C-alpha positions as CSV (number, residue, x, y, z in Angstrom):
1,R,49.8,80.0,134.3
2,K,47.5,77.1,134.0
3,T,49.2,75.3,131.1
4,S,53.0,76.2,130.9
5,R,54.3,74.3,133.9
6,H,55.1,71.1,132.0
7,C,57.1,72.9,129.3
8,L,59.0,74.8,132.0
9,E,59.9,71.6,133.8
10,L,61.1,70.0,130.5
11,W,63.3,73.1,130.0
12,R,64.7,72.9,133.5
13,R,65.6,69.3,133.1
14,E,67.4,70.0,129.9
15,I,69.3,72.8,131.5
16,E,70.3,70.6,134.4
17,E,71.5,68.0,132.0
18,M,73.6,70.7,130.3
19,T,75.4,71.4,133.6
20,R,76.7,67.9,133.5
21,T,77.8,67.9,129.8
22,G,79.4,71.3,129.9
23,R,77.2,73.3,127.4
24,G,76.1,76.7,128.4
25,R,73.1,78.1,126.5
26,D,69.5,77.8,127.6
27,Q,68.6,78.1,123.9
28,D,70.4,74.8,123.3
29,A,68.0,73.2,125.8
30,L,65.0,74.8,124.1
31,R,66.2,73.5,120.7
32,K,66.4,70.0,122.1
33,I,62.8,70.1,123.3
34,Y,61.7,71.7,120.0
35,Q,63.3,68.9,118.0
36,R,61.6,66.3,120.2
37,I,58.3,68.0,119.6
38,Q,58.9,68.1,115.8
39,S,59.8,64.4,115.8
40,G,56.7,63.5,117.7
41,E,58.7,62.2,120.7
42,E,57.2,65.0,123.0
43,T,53.4,65.4,122.7
44,K,52.4,67.3,125.9
45,C,54.4,70.5,125.3
46,E,54.1,73.0,122.5
47,L,56.7,75.8,121.8
48,V,55.1,78.4,119.6
49,R,57.5,80.6,117.5
50,M,56.3,84.2,116.9
51,E,57.7,86.5,114.2
52,N,59.6,89.4,115.6
53,E,58.2,92.1,113.1
54,N,58.4,95.4,114.9
55,H,57.8,93.8,118.3
56,L,61.4,92.7,119.0
57,S,64.7,94.2,117.9
58,L,68.0,92.4,118.6
59,P,70.6,95.1,117.7
60,M,74.2,94.3,116.9
61,A,77.2,96.6,116.2
62,K,76.1,97.2,112.6
63,T,72.3,96.9,112.9
64,I,71.7,99.2,115.8
65,Y,71.7,102.1,113.3
66,Q,68.8,100.5,111.5
67,I,66.4,101.0,114.5
68,N,63.6,103.4,113.6
69,T,63.9,106.1,116.3
70,A,60.6,107.6,115.2
71,N,58.7,104.4,115.9
72,Y,60.7,102.2,118.2
73,P,60.1,98.4,118.4
74,S,58.0,97.2,121.3
75,L,61.1,95.5,122.8
76,I,64.8,96.4,122.3
77,H,67.1,93.6,123.5
78,I,70.8,94.7,123.7
79,S,72.3,91.5,125.0
80,S,74.6,92.7,127.9
81,G,76.6,89.5,127.6
82,V,77.2,89.5,123.9
83,F,76.5,92.5,121.7
84,A,76.6,95.3,124.2
85,K,80.4,95.2,124.3
86,Q,80.6,95.3,120.5
87,I,78.2,98.2,120.0
88,D,79.5,101.8,119.9
89,T,79.3,103.3,123.3
90,E,77.9,106.7,122.2
91,A,75.3,105.1,119.9
92,Q,74.2,102.8,122.7
93,T,74.1,105.6,125.3
94,L,72.1,107.9,123.1
95,L,69.6,105.2,122.3
96,V,69.1,104.4,126.0
97,Q,68.7,108.1,126.9
98,D,66.0,108.5,124.2
99,V,64.2,105.3,124.9
100,L,64.1,105.9,128.6
101,Q,63.2,109.6,128.1
102,L,65.8,110.5,130.7
103,S,65.8,113.9,132.3
104,P,69.0,116.1,132.2
105,M,69.7,115.1,135.8
106,E,69.3,111.4,135.0
107,R,71.5,111.7,131.9
108,D,74.2,113.4,134.0
109,S,74.2,110.7,136.6
110,D,75.9,108.3,134.2
111,K,73.9,105.5,135.8
112,Y,72.5,104.3,132.5
113,G,74.0,103.8,129.1
114,K,76.3,101.0,127.9
115,I,76.3,98.1,130.3
116,V,78.3,94.9,129.7
117,I,77.9,91.9,131.9
118,H,80.4,89.0,132.0
119,F,79.0,86.2,134.2
120,S,81.8,84.8,136.3
121,A,81.6,81.6,138.3
122,K,81.5,82.0,142.0
123,S,79.8,80.1,144.8
124,N,76.0,80.6,145.0
125,A,76.4,82.5,148.2
126,T,78.9,85.1,146.8
127,N,76.9,85.4,143.6
128,S,73.8,86.6,145.4
129,E,75.8,89.0,147.6
130,S,78.1,90.4,144.9
131,S,75.7,91.1,142.0
132,Q,74.2,94.2,143.6
133,S,77.4,95.7,144.9
134,Q,79.2,95.1,141.6
135,V,76.6,96.7,139.4
136,G,75.0,99.2,141.6
137,G,78.3,100.6,142.9
138,H,79.7,101.3,139.4
139,T,79.4,104.9,138.2
140,N,80.8,104.6,134.6
141,N,78.7,104.2,131.5
142,E,80.3,100.8,130.9
143,I,79.9,98.4,133.8
144,I,82.2,95.3,133.5
145,V,82.1,92.7,136.2
146,P,85.1,90.4,135.7
147,K,88.5,90.9,137.3
148,D,90.3,91.3,134.0
149,A,88.6,94.6,133.5
150,S,90.8,96.0,136.2
151,P,94.0,98.1,135.4
152,S,95.9,94.8,135.2
153,A,94.1,94.2,131.9
154,K,96.4,96.9,130.4
155,K,99.5,94.8,131.1
156,R,101.4,94.0,128.0
157,K,100.7,90.6,126.4
158,E,103.0,88.6,124.1
159,P,102.1,89.2,120.5
160,K,101.1,86.1,118.4
161,F,102.2,87.8,115.2
162,P,106.0,87.6,114.8
163,I,106.7,91.1,116.0
164,T,110.5,91.3,116.5
165,N,111.2,95.0,117.0
166,H,109.7,98.5,117.2
167,K,110.9,99.6,113.7
168,M,109.3,97.0,111.5
169,Q,108.7,97.3,107.7
170,I,105.2,95.9,107.3
171,V,103.6,95.2,103.9
172,S,99.8,94.9,103.4
173,Y,99.1,93.1,100.1
174,G,96.0,92.0,98.2
175,E,94.2,92.0,94.9
176,P,91.8,94.9,94.4
177,R,88.3,94.4,95.8
178,T,89.3,91.8,98.5
179,A,88.9,94.1,101.6
180,T,92.5,95.3,101.3
181,T,91.7,98.8,102.8
182,L,90.1,97.1,105.8
183,L,93.3,95.0,106.3
184,F,95.6,98.0,105.7
185,N,93.8,100.3,108.2
186,M,93.6,97.4,110.7
187,V,97.3,96.7,110.4
188,T,98.2,100.4,110.6
189,V,96.1,101.3,113.6
190,C,96.9,98.1,115.5
191,Y,100.7,98.6,114.9
192,F,100.3,102.2,116.1
193,L,98.6,101.0,119.3
194,Y,101.3,98.3,119.7
195,L,103.9,101.1,119.6
196,M,101.9,103.2,122.0
197,E,101.8,100.4,124.5
198,N,105.4,99.1,124.0
199,C,107.6,101.9,122.6
200,Q,105.7,105.2,122.5
201,T,108.6,107.2,121.1
202,Q,108.3,105.1,117.9
203,A,104.5,105.8,117.5
204,S,105.3,109.3,116.4
205,Q,107.7,108.0,113.8
206,L,105.3,105.5,112.1
207,T,104.7,106.2,108.4
208,F,102.2,104.5,106.1
209,G,100.9,104.7,102.5
210,Y,100.6,103.2,99.1
211,S,103.3,101.9,96.8
212,Y,103.1,103.0,93.1
213,P,105.5,103.4,90.1
214,L,107.6,106.6,90.3
215,K,108.1,108.8,87.3
216,G,111.6,108.1,86.1
217,G,111.7,104.6,87.5
218,G,111.5,102.9,90.9
219,V,108.7,102.3,93.3
220,H,107.4,104.7,96.0
221,G,107.2,103.4,99.5
222,L,109.7,100.5,99.3
223,Y,112.4,100.3,101.9
224,E,111.4,103.5,103.6
225,A,112.7,104.3,107.1
226,A,110.9,102.0,109.5
227,P,108.5,101.8,111.3
228,N,106.4,101.7,108.2
229,V,103.2,100.1,106.8
230,L,103.0,99.8,103.1
231,K,100.0,98.9,101.0
232,T,100.2,97.4,97.5
233,H,98.1,95.5,95.0
234,V,101.1,94.6,92.9
235,L,103.4,91.7,93.8
236,E,106.2,93.0,91.6
237,Y,106.6,95.9,94.0
238,L,107.6,93.7,96.9
239,G,110.8,92.6,95.4
240,T,112.3,89.8,97.5
241,G,111.4,88.8,101.0
242,G,114.5,90.2,102.5
243,G,113.4,93.8,102.3
244,H,110.3,93.4,104.6
245,D,109.9,92.3,108.2
246,L,106.3,91.2,108.0
247,V,103.6,90.6,105.4
248,F,99.8,90.7,105.8
249,A,97.7,89.7,102.8
250,T,94.1,89.2,101.6
251,A,92.6,86.3,99.7
252,S,89.2,85.5,98.1
253,D,88.7,82.2,100.0
254,K,90.4,79.8,102.4
255,E,91.9,77.7,99.7
256,E,93.5,80.7,98.1
257,A,94.8,81.9,101.5
258,V,96.7,78.7,101.9
259,A,98.3,79.0,98.4
260,I,99.2,82.7,98.9
261,K,100.8,82.0,102.3
262,A,102.8,79.1,100.8
263,N,103.9,81.3,97.9
264,F,105.0,84.2,100.2
265,T,106.8,81.8,102.5
266,K,108.6,80.1,99.6
267,N,109.9,83.4,98.4
268,G,111.4,84.4,101.8
269,F,108.6,86.5,103.3
270,N,107.6,86.4,106.9
271,V,103.8,86.0,106.8
272,A,101.9,87.2,109.8
273,F,98.3,86.8,108.7
274,I,96.1,86.1,105.6
275,Q,92.7,87.6,105.7
276,D,90.4,85.6,103.4
277,A,86.9,86.8,102.5
278,E,85.3,83.5,103.4
279,T,86.5,83.6,107.0
280,L,85.9,87.4,107.3
281,K,82.2,86.7,106.4
282,E,82.0,84.2,109.2
283,I,83.6,86.2,112.0
284,G,82.9,89.8,110.9
285,T,85.0,92.8,111.7
286,A,84.5,92.2,115.4
287,G,86.1,88.7,115.0
288,L,89.0,90.2,112.9
289,I,89.7,92.7,115.6
290,R,90.0,89.9,118.1
291,V,92.5,88.2,115.9
292,F,94.6,91.4,115.6
293,V,94.4,92.2,119.3
294,E,95.9,88.8,120.1
295,G,98.3,89.1,117.1
296,F,99.7,92.4,118.3
297,G,99.4,91.5,122.0
298,L,97.2,94.6,122.7
299,S,95.4,95.3,126.0
300,S,91.7,94.7,126.6
301,E,91.3,98.5,126.7
302,A,92.7,98.8,123.2
303,A,90.4,96.0,122.1
304,D,87.3,97.9,123.3
305,D,88.6,101.1,121.6
306,L,89.2,99.2,118.3
307,Q,85.6,97.7,118.4
308,R,84.1,101.2,118.7
309,Y,86.4,102.7,116.2
310,F,86.0,100.2,113.4
311,S,82.3,99.6,113.9
312,A,81.7,103.2,112.7
313,W,84.6,103.3,110.2
314,E,83.3,100.2,108.4
315,I,80.0,102.0,107.7
316,L,81.8,105.2,106.6
317,R,84.0,103.2,104.3
318,Q,80.9,101.8,102.5
319,C,78.6,104.8,102.7
320,C,80.7,108.0,102.6
321,G,83.5,109.6,100.6
322,K,85.4,109.2,97.4
323,Q,85.8,105.4,97.6
324,M,82.3,104.5,98.8
325,S,80.5,101.4,97.6
326,T,79.8,101.4,93.9
327,R,76.2,100.5,94.6
328,W,75.6,103.3,97.1
329,R,77.3,105.8,94.8
330,N,74.8,104.7,92.1
331,D,71.9,105.0,94.5
332,L,72.9,108.6,95.2
333,L,73.5,109.7,91.6
334,P,70.8,111.8,89.9
335,S,68.3,109.5,88.0
336,E,69.7,110.5,84.6
337,L,73.2,109.3,85.6
338,K,72.3,106.1,87.3
339,K,73.6,102.8,85.9
340,K,70.7,100.4,85.4
341,D,72.8,97.3,85.8
342,V,74.0,98.2,89.3
343,G,71.9,97.0,92.3
344,H,71.0,98.9,95.4
345,H,73.1,99.0,98.5
346,P,71.4,96.9,101.3
347,T,72.1,99.1,104.3
348,C,73.5,102.6,103.6
349,A,70.1,104.2,103.2
350,T,69.1,103.1,106.7
351,Y,71.9,105.1,108.4
352,N,72.0,108.7,109.5
353,I,75.5,109.2,108.1
354,D,76.2,112.4,110.0
355,T,75.4,110.5,113.3
356,I,77.8,107.7,112.3
357,E,80.5,110.3,111.4
358,R,80.1,112.1,114.8
359,I,80.3,108.7,116.6
360,F,83.5,108.0,114.8
361,V,85.0,111.4,115.3
362,H,84.1,111.4,119.0
363,S,85.5,108.0,119.7
364,K,88.4,107.7,122.1
365,L,90.7,106.0,119.5
366,F,90.0,108.7,116.9
367,A,91.2,111.4,119.3
368,V,94.3,109.4,120.2
369,V,95.2,108.8,116.6
370,N,94.4,112.4,115.7
371,S,96.8,113.7,118.3
372,Y,99.7,112.4,116.3
373,S,100.4,114.5,113.2
374,N,101.9,111.5,111.4
375,M,98.7,109.5,111.8
376,V,95.9,112.0,111.0
377,T,95.2,110.8,107.5
378,I,94.3,107.3,108.6
379,N,91.2,108.8,110.4
380,K,89.1,108.9,107.3
381,P,87.1,106.6,105.1
382,S,90.0,106.6,102.6
383,L,93.3,108.4,102.4
384,V,91.9,110.6,99.5
385,D,89.0,112.0,101.5
386,G,88.8,115.3,103.3
387,E,89.0,115.8,107.0
388,L,85.9,114.6,108.9
389,N,84.0,117.3,110.9
390,G,80.6,115.7,111.6
391,T,79.0,116.8,108.3
392,Y,81.7,115.9,105.7
393,C,79.8,112.7,104.7
394,S,76.4,114.3,104.1
395,S,78.0,117.3,102.3
396,Y,79.9,114.9,100.0
397,N,76.9,112.8,99.4
398,N,74.9,115.9,98.6
399,V,77.4,116.9,95.9
400,L,77.1,113.4,94.5
401,S,73.3,113.4,94.4
402,T,73.1,116.8,92.7
403,S,75.9,116.9,90.2
404,G,77.5,113.4,90.3
405,A,81.1,112.6,91.0
406,N,83.5,109.9,90.0
407,F,85.9,107.8,92.0
408,W,88.4,110.6,92.1
409,G,85.8,113.1,93.4
410,N,85.6,115.1,90.2
411,T,82.1,116.1,89.2
412,L,82.0,114.4,85.8
413,G,78.4,113.3,85.7
414,G,79.0,110.2,87.7
415,R,81.3,108.7,85.0
416,V,85.1,108.4,85.0
417,D,86.5,110.8,82.4
418,K,89.0,108.5,80.6
419,K,90.7,111.5,79.0
420,Q,91.6,112.7,82.5
421,T,92.5,109.3,83.7
422,P,96.3,109.0,83.6
423,K,97.7,106.2,81.4
424,V,100.2,103.8,83.0
425,D,103.1,102.4,81.1
426,V,103.8,99.1,82.8
427,D,106.8,98.1,80.9
428,N,108.9,100.9,82.3
429,D,107.3,100.9,85.8
430,N,106.7,104.6,85.6
431,I,104.0,107.2,84.9
432,P,105.3,109.4,82.1
433,N,104.4,113.0,81.3
434,H,102.8,113.9,84.6
435,S,103.5,116.7,87.0
436,K,104.3,116.2,90.7
437,A,100.8,117.3,91.6
438,E,99.3,114.7,89.4
439,L,101.7,112.1,90.7
440,S,100.8,113.0,94.2
441,K,97.2,112.6,93.4
442,L,97.9,109.2,91.9
443,S,99.7,108.1,95.0
444,E,96.6,108.5,97.0
445,S,94.2,106.7,94.6
446,D,94.0,103.4,96.2
447,A,91.9,100.8,94.5
448,E,91.1,102.2,91.0
449,F,94.6,103.2,90.1
450,L,96.3,100.0,91.2
451,A,93.5,97.8,89.8
452,R,94.0,99.6,86.5
453,Y,97.7,99.1,86.8
454,H,97.2,95.4,87.4
455,D,94.9,95.2,84.3
456,N,97.7,96.8,82.3
457,V,100.2,94.2,83.6
458,K,97.9,91.5,82.1
459,T,97.4,93.4,78.9
460,Q,101.1,94.0,78.3
461,W,102.1,90.5,79.3
462,K,99.8,89.2,76.6
463,Q,101.2,91.7,74.1
464,R,104.7,90.5,74.7
465,L,103.6,87.0,73.8
466,R,101.9,88.2,70.6
467,D,105.0,90.2,69.7
468,A,107.2,87.1,70.3
469,I,105.0,84.9,68.1
470,K,104.8,87.5,65.4
471,A,108.6,87.9,65.4
472,R,109.1,84.2,65.1
473,D,106.7,84.1,62.1
474,S,108.3,87.1,60.3
475,S,111.9,85.8,60.8
476,G,111.0,82.5,59.1
477,Y,109.3,80.0,61.3
478,D,111.6,77.8,63.4
479,S,110.0,75.4,65.9
480,G,113.3,74.7,67.6
481,L,113.0,71.0,66.7
482,Y,116.3,69.5,65.5
483,D,117.0,66.4,63.6
484,L,116.8,63.5,66.0
485,Q,118.5,61.1,63.8
486,S,121.7,63.1,63.7
487,T,121.7,63.7,67.5
488,T,123.2,61.5,70.1
489,F,120.9,61.1,73.0
490,D,121.0,60.2,76.7
491,V,120.0,56.5,77.0
492,T,120.3,56.6,80.8
493,R,117.2,58.7,81.4
494,A,113.6,58.6,80.1
495,V,110.4,60.7,80.5
496,F,107.2,58.9,81.6
497,L,103.7,60.1,80.8
498,I,100.3,58.6,81.7
499,S,97.1,59.4,79.8
500,F,93.9,57.6,80.9
501,G,90.3,58.4,80.2
502,D,88.3,59.5,77.1
503,E,88.7,63.2,77.7
504,A,92.5,62.9,77.9
505,S,92.6,60.7,74.8
506,S,90.4,63.1,72.8
507,S,92.5,66.1,73.8
508,A,95.9,67.2,72.6
509,L,97.4,67.2,76.1
510,V,99.9,64.4,75.4
511,E,100.8,65.8,72.0
512,R,101.3,69.2,73.7
513,C,103.6,67.7,76.4
514,V,105.7,65.7,73.9
515,M,106.0,68.7,71.5
516,S,107.3,70.9,74.4
517,L,109.8,68.2,75.3
518,R,111.2,68.0,71.8
519,R,111.1,71.7,71.0
520,R,111.7,74.0,74.0
521,G,113.1,71.1,76.1
522,K,115.4,69.9,73.3
523,W,114.9,66.4,74.7
524,S,115.9,63.8,72.1
525,G,115.7,60.8,74.5
526,Y,113.0,58.2,75.2
527,I,109.5,59.2,76.1
528,I,107.1,56.5,77.4
529,V,103.4,57.2,77.0
530,L,101.2,54.8,79.1
531,T,97.6,55.1,77.9
532,D,94.3,53.3,77.9
533,A,93.3,54.9,74.6
534,P,92.6,52.6,71.6
535,P,95.8,51.3,70.0
536,D,95.4,53.4,66.9
537,R,95.0,56.7,68.8
538,Y,98.8,57.4,68.8
539,N,99.9,55.4,65.8
540,D,102.4,57.3,63.7
541,V,102.1,60.4,65.7
542,W,105.7,60.7,66.9
543,D,109.2,59.6,66.2
544,D,110.4,56.1,67.2
545,R,111.8,57.3,70.5
546,V,108.3,57.9,71.8
547,I,107.2,54.4,73.1
548,V,103.5,54.0,73.5
549,M,102.4,51.3,76.0
550,H,99.1,50.0,77.2
551,P,98.3,48.9,80.8
552,F,98.7,45.3,81.8
553,P,95.4,43.8,82.9
554,K,96.9,42.6,86.2
555,H,97.6,46.2,87.2
556,Y,93.8,46.8,87.4
557,Q,93.9,44.4,90.3
558,S,95.3,44.9,93.8
559,D,98.4,43.1,94.9
560,D,96.3,40.3,96.4
561,G,94.7,39.7,93.0
562,T,91.2,41.2,93.7
563,Q,89.6,43.6,91.2
564,M,90.1,47.3,92.3
565,Q,86.9,49.1,93.1
566,Y,86.5,52.9,93.0
567,T,83.8,55.4,94.2
568,S,82.6,58.5,92.4
569,E,84.9,60.5,94.8
570,N,88.1,58.8,93.9
571,T,87.9,57.8,90.2
572,S,91.1,59.8,89.5
573,L,93.0,57.2,91.5
574,I,92.4,54.7,88.6
575,Y,95.2,56.3,86.6
576,K,97.2,57.9,89.5
577,R,97.7,54.4,90.9
578,F,99.5,53.5,87.7
579,K,102.3,55.9,88.6
580,T,103.4,53.3,91.1
581,Y,103.9,50.7,88.3
582,M,106.3,52.8,86.2
583,L,109.3,50.5,86.8
584,D,107.3,47.5,85.6
585,Y,106.7,49.1,82.2
586,V,110.3,50.3,81.9
587,D,111.5,46.8,82.7
588,S,109.2,45.3,80.0
589,E,110.8,47.3,77.1
590,P,114.3,46.1,76.0
591,R,115.1,49.6,74.4
592,L,115.0,51.0,78.0
593,D,117.5,48.6,79.5
594,S,120.1,51.3,79.9
595,V,117.7,53.7,81.6
596,Q,118.7,54.5,85.3
597,L,116.4,57.5,86.0
598,V,112.8,58.0,85.0
599,Y,111.3,61.5,85.1
600,Y,107.5,61.4,85.5
601,L,105.5,64.3,84.1
602,D,101.7,64.8,84.3
603,I,100.5,65.3,80.7
604,D,99.2,68.8,81.3
605,I,102.8,69.9,81.9
606,M,104.7,71.9,79.2
607,V,108.5,72.1,79.1
608,G,109.6,75.7,78.9
609,N,113.4,75.3,79.0
610,T,116.0,72.7,78.2
611,V,115.6,69.3,80.0
612,K,119.4,69.1,80.2
613,S,119.6,72.1,82.5
614,L,116.8,70.7,84.7
615,I,118.5,67.3,85.0
616,S,121.9,68.9,85.6
617,D,120.7,71.2,88.4
618,V,118.4,68.9,90.4
619,E,120.5,65.8,90.1
620,S,123.6,67.7,91.4
621,K,121.7,69.6,94.1
622,Y,119.8,66.7,95.5
623,N,122.5,64.0,95.1
624,V,120.4,62.0,92.7
625,L,122.0,58.7,91.5
626,Q,125.4,59.4,93.0
627,S,127.8,56.5,92.7
628,N,129.3,56.8,96.2
629,G,129.0,53.3,97.7
630,D,126.9,50.4,96.6
631,L,123.7,51.8,95.0
632,S,121.8,48.6,95.9
633,E,122.3,49.2,99.6
634,R,120.9,52.7,99.5
635,R,117.5,53.5,100.9
636,S,114.6,53.6,98.5
637,R,114.2,57.1,97.1
638,L,111.7,59.3,95.2
639,Y,112.2,63.0,94.5
640,F,109.3,65.4,94.4
641,F,108.8,69.2,93.9
642,T,106.9,71.3,96.4
643,P,103.2,72.0,96.1
644,L,101.5,75.4,96.3
645,S,99.5,74.4,99.4
646,T,101.1,73.6,102.7
647,Q,98.3,71.0,103.1
648,W,100.6,68.5,101.4
649,P,104.4,68.2,101.7
650,L,104.9,66.9,98.1
651,Q,103.7,67.7,94.6
652,G,102.7,64.5,92.8
653,G,102.6,65.8,89.3
654,T,106.4,65.6,88.7
655,F,108.9,63.3,90.3
656,I,112.1,61.3,89.7
657,V,112.4,57.6,90.0
658,E,115.7,55.7,90.5
659,R,115.4,52.4,88.7
660,K,117.5,50.4,91.2
661,T,116.2,51.9,94.5
662,S,112.7,53.4,94.1
663,R,110.5,50.3,94.0
664,H,110.0,50.0,97.8
665,C,108.7,53.7,97.9
666,L,106.5,53.1,94.9
667,E,105.0,50.0,96.6
668,L,104.3,51.9,99.8
669,W,102.6,54.6,97.7
670,R,100.4,52.0,95.9
671,R,99.3,50.4,99.2
672,E,98.2,53.8,100.6
673,I,96.3,54.6,97.4
674,E,94.5,51.2,97.5
675,E,93.6,51.9,101.1
676,M,92.2,55.3,100.0
677,T,89.9,53.6,97.5
678,R,88.2,51.9,100.4
679,T,87.8,55.1,102.5
680,G,86.5,57.3,99.6
681,R,89.3,59.9,99.4
682,G,90.7,60.8,96.0
683,R,94.1,62.4,96.0
684,D,97.4,60.5,95.6
685,Q,99.1,63.4,97.5
686,D,97.1,62.3,100.6
687,A,98.8,58.9,100.3
688,L,102.2,60.6,99.9
689,R,101.6,62.7,102.9
690,K,100.8,59.7,105.0
691,I,104.1,58.0,104.0
692,Y,106.0,61.3,104.5
693,Q,104.6,61.6,108.1
694,R,105.6,58.0,108.9
695,I,109.1,58.7,107.7
696,Q,109.3,61.9,109.8
697,S,108.1,60.0,112.9
698,G,110.7,57.2,112.3
699,E,108.0,54.6,111.7
700,E,109.2,54.1,108.1
701,T,113.0,53.7,107.7
702,K,113.5,52.1,104.3
703,C,112.0,54.9,102.1
704,E,113.1,58.5,101.7
705,L,110.9,61.1,100.0
706,V,113.1,64.0,99.0
707,R,111.4,67.4,98.6
708,M,113.0,69.7,96.0
709,E,112.5,73.4,95.8
710,N,110.6,74.6,92.8
711,E,112.8,77.6,92.0
712,N,112.7,78.2,88.3
713,H,112.3,74.6,87.5
714,L,108.5,74.3,88.2
715,S,105.8,76.9,87.8
716,L,102.2,76.1,89.0
717,P,100.3,79.1,87.5
718,M,96.8,80.1,88.7
719,A,94.4,82.7,87.4
720,K,96.2,85.6,89.0
721,T,99.8,84.3,89.0
722,I,100.1,83.2,85.3
723,Y,101.1,86.8,84.5
724,Q,104.2,86.5,86.7
725,I,105.7,83.9,84.4
726,N,108.9,85.3,82.8
727,T,108.3,84.8,79.1
728,A,111.9,85.8,78.4
729,N,113.2,82.8,80.4
730,Y,110.5,80.2,80.9
731,P,110.6,77.8,83.9
732,S,111.8,74.3,83.1
733,L,108.3,72.9,83.7
734,I,105.0,74.8,83.5
735,H,102.1,72.8,85.0
736,I,98.7,74.2,84.2
737,S,96.5,71.8,86.1
738,S,93.9,70.7,83.5
739,G,91.5,69.5,86.3
740,V,91.7,72.6,88.6
741,F,93.3,75.8,87.4
742,A,93.0,75.6,83.6
743,K,89.3,76.4,83.8
744,Q,90.0,79.4,86.0
745,I,92.8,81.0,83.9
746,D,91.9,83.5,81.3
747,T,91.5,81.7,77.9
748,E,93.4,84.2,75.8
749,A,96.3,84.3,78.3
750,Q,96.5,80.5,78.5
751,T,96.3,80.1,74.7
752,L,99.0,82.7,74.0
753,L,101.3,81.1,76.5
754,V,100.8,77.6,75.0
755,Q,101.4,79.0,71.5
756,D,104.7,80.6,72.5
757,V,106.0,77.8,74.7
758,L,105.3,75.2,71.9
759,Q,106.6,77.6,69.2
760,L,103.7,76.7,67.1
761,S,103.6,77.5,63.4
762,P,100.8,79.6,61.9
763,M,99.1,76.4,60.6
764,E,99.4,74.7,64.1
765,R,97.9,77.8,65.7
766,D,95.0,77.9,63.2
767,S,94.2,74.3,63.9
768,D,92.8,75.2,67.4
769,K,94.1,71.9,68.6
770,Y,96.2,73.4,71.3
771,G,95.5,76.1,73.9
772,K,93.2,75.9,77.0
773,I,92.3,72.3,77.8
774,V,90.2,71.3,80.8
775,I,89.8,67.7,81.8
776,H,87.1,66.2,84.1
777,F,88.1,62.7,84.9
778,S,85.1,60.4,84.5
779,A,84.8,56.9,86.0
780,K,84.7,53.8,83.8
781,S,83.9,50.4,85.0
782,N,86.9,48.3,85.9
783,A,85.8,45.8,83.2
784,T,86.0,48.3,80.4
785,N,89.2,49.7,81.8
786,S,90.8,46.2,81.5
787,E,89.5,45.7,78.0
788,S,90.6,49.1,76.7
């Protein structure tokens, strides 16, 4: 009372300032004062921060169950404006009843319990009048002030997901252990609610389940009668995009989400949503529910029901049943069966699991779902668990803690009995020698079965490569290389490679690329290698149709003659900028006078099929170098394939240059790259994007950047997708990015692929010269670049 007035006045001034700037948290005002105190700007006020300890609890949807009911905290703050609406109604009501020590009559009055306040702006006069009548006059457990809580909130909203009909075939896809079950359950329950609100007759027809290989061939669950929600971990099960109305998928992070969406879209799938673990961690399940409520156009009432339902389900998924957390399972096992290398689960031990189960079972949405016979099995921690009855979880956990149980629920001492685990034959897409009962059991085994199946896909993909290499050796080694001297070759086209930097020079990337061109590519024409490596690095390495060139000193300077400068963030632009000088080097070599088209390839590309078929297809399809009209009057053109990420419109690792028309586009590209060296960015694709946008807007009219579909011409494998490469019919170009994805891809898989694509001899394989190659571009001074 005697000292605090100054601090309070400071706080009030900051709040009043906030009313002018639009911010709305008094904590923001406190933070500003706190920062001024820390900096020494404010010396007359002190804000003391006290530890909460057991004095203050700030429960949220998940943490409310961690409150010690035998020794309550001094203060329990359930924020009525934020967390109260997210916390399960029954849990909150029971807590209030116990903390307040309500009598039976007080409990029956329904005056207390869950209270949610949404502050709505009114005039000061009406605020003071309305607050008492709004709150005091409400008799429900949940008191909601704003107008949108009226029955009008139940009105149908326009879905943000592309929902086109009431009989949709929906696919939920993701790699194991990427929260795929959360996504699948969220999609299924939300689609069910959507049908309930928009076409109730179809709600009773909704089916859902897993896809898996059928005995005798085929895949269960594909193209079933709609409406249907199908879950799978295996891309091959999805076939082509035409068989599905909508796809939801999971990803490990935001970057992978972009790539996955681009891949699905490219293959004809209609993508509704990609759930990535990075964003999920930021927004939580509550935030995910908000996305799905908007996505399916659900009512506010459905949104509240979903929050209560999934706040309990999420805990049960981790801490109850046959597919519970590995760490919690290990915590429950008898001491002699525990795995020493598995850590403890951080929260499961704090819950009364039967209470959570009862909250889930007594939720409104559980009852609605359970009233439909086709939906009953979704009301469980996993589809393989038994029916919930209020004590199922504690009973199951008791069995686990006394005798141990594996993923399948069998009491096998806490370990999976491999003899009882069915073997999957991936090559035939079936499960041989199993009864219908066993097959039925497999169809309900979500993560482990499909994860094991995916592991077998990888294993047998590698084995096919080993078999191909062995067959080539046993039949008398043939590299596929033919006698260049006796072969007529195309003098109108050339391939251009650029190899800069010590790591590239010391690696076998250039040799690998050239070898693939000559062997699998059957390319007998000219190959230009522009390199800053010492002159003797590539002496006598190849035939005389491989022309090794070194950079002109003037090309280390900008067009105005000044020396180019680079930062640590854009050193890769040193060599990428030389792509724009390709025509200068072609023009400098008399042997290339007849060349009309130049195909640029990054040196970490391998050619998997004949160059002739690539040239024939893309040049015909994209009207490359057509003779109609005067070529000199055509717009300047460059041709690019499509990148994995939608962040960029063009993939800069492979492109086609027309000798007579492309110079203007190349010069535009160089100017943008030079501008990037001043701003610190480091991707030549950013420069291409800028030009592409200027063309789209009509600002640039003399250059055309043609985007070609990758089809089977270009494969950009990543750690997961490398196993999708068809080794019986390789793509024309296989680009394993040495700076990005090469380090992430399994070493054995990558090495086997290289050995088979290059058709290496036993001696070449034993040299260890080829295989997985990772390049980290390092900056050199411009001076040493010019000298080298």
